KOLZAKOL-8637 format. One line per field, with one value per residue (C-alpha): residue in one letter; residue number from 1; x, y, z. Coordinates in nm, 3 decimals. Example, Ala and Ser with C-alpha at 12.3 -4.5 7.8 and 13.67 -1.06 7.14 Angstrom:
2
res = (a;s)
n = (1;2)
X = (1.230;1.367)
Y = (-0.450;-0.106)
Z = (0.780;0.714)
//
This chain:
73
res = (m;l;i;l;r;v;l;a;g;l;a;l;f;i;l;g;l;l;y;l;v;q;s;k;v;t;v;n;i;t;t;p;n;k;v;e;t;k;k;y;t;k;g;v;p;l;i;l;s;r;i;a;g;i;a;l;m;i;l;g;v;l;i;w;i;f;g;f;p;h;f;s;d)
n = (1;2;3;4;5;6;7;8;9;10;11;12;13;14;15;16;17;18;19;20;21;22;23;24;25;26;27;28;29;30;31;32;33;34;35;36;37;38;39;40;41;42;43;44;45;46;47;48;49;50;51;52;53;54;55;56;57;58;59;60;61;62;63;64;65;66;67;68;69;70;71;72;73)
X = (-2.071;-2.189;-2.376;-2.548;-2.646;-2.793;-2.979;-3.120;-3.232;-3.389;-3.568;-3.716;-3.821;-3.999;-4.170;-4.286;-4.431;-4.618;-4.770;-4.856;-5.044;-5.250;-5.624;-5.741;-5.610;-5.693;-5.695;-5.715;-5.876;-5.789;-5.981;-5.929;-6.222;-6.205;-6.025;-6.219;-6.098;-6.205;-6.118;-6.095;-6.101;-6.109;-6.067;-5.797;-5.630;-5.577;-5.442;-5.202;-5.087;-5.011;-4.824;-4.617;-4.544;-4.422;-4.205;-4.048;-3.977;-3.812;-3.604;-3.499;-3.390;-3.197;-3.012;-2.950;-2.799;-2.626;-2.569;-2.613;-2.553;-2.215;-2.206;-1.860;-1.741)
Y = (8.032;7.957;8.287;8.222;7.873;7.999;8.289;8.070;7.805;8.062;8.235;7.908;7.810;8.144;8.122;7.772;7.904;8.174;7.913;7.693;7.950;8.115;8.058;8.164;8.061;8.255;8.057;8.217;7.995;8.112;8.025;8.182;8.422;8.511;8.487;8.361;8.410;8.180;8.204;7.887;7.858;7.477;7.198;7.072;7.407;7.488;7.138;7.164;7.504;7.358;7.067;7.317;7.506;7.190;7.104;7.454;7.423;7.083;7.214;7.516;7.299;7.064;7.354;7.511;7.191;7.028;7.320;7.330;7.014;6.986;6.831;6.703;6.656)
Z = (5.065;5.417;5.441;5.107;5.222;5.547;5.382;5.103;5.349;5.579;5.291;5.163;5.514;5.571;5.230;5.321;5.646;5.455;5.223;5.519;5.728;5.454;5.491;5.143;4.802;4.485;4.160;3.815;3.552;3.202;2.886;2.543;2.599;2.968;3.298;3.598;3.955;4.236;4.604;4.808;5.187;5.182;4.934;4.702;4.616;4.984;5.052;4.756;4.880;5.221;5.066;4.865;5.188;5.359;5.056;5.059;5.431;5.385;5.093;5.300;5.592;5.363;5.198;5.538;5.680;5.384;5.147;4.773;4.569;4.400;4.057;3.971;3.615)
//
C-alpha cells in the first residue's frame, strides 16, 4: 500500500506541474451546430488551468504524506 500511495502522490504532483507550466490552453466550445476551438495565452482559462495544477499538486502531496482516506463502517 505504501508503494501505491507514493506512486499516486507522485503522479498527481507531476500532473499538477504539467498543468502549472503550460503557456497555452485550448478550449472547445460546443453548440448544437458546430464546435469552435479557441486558444488562450492569457486570461481566465489560463488562470483556471493554473489553479487546477496547484490543486492537483496539493492533492498529490497530501496523498503522498497521509495516504488514502479510510472510511470505517
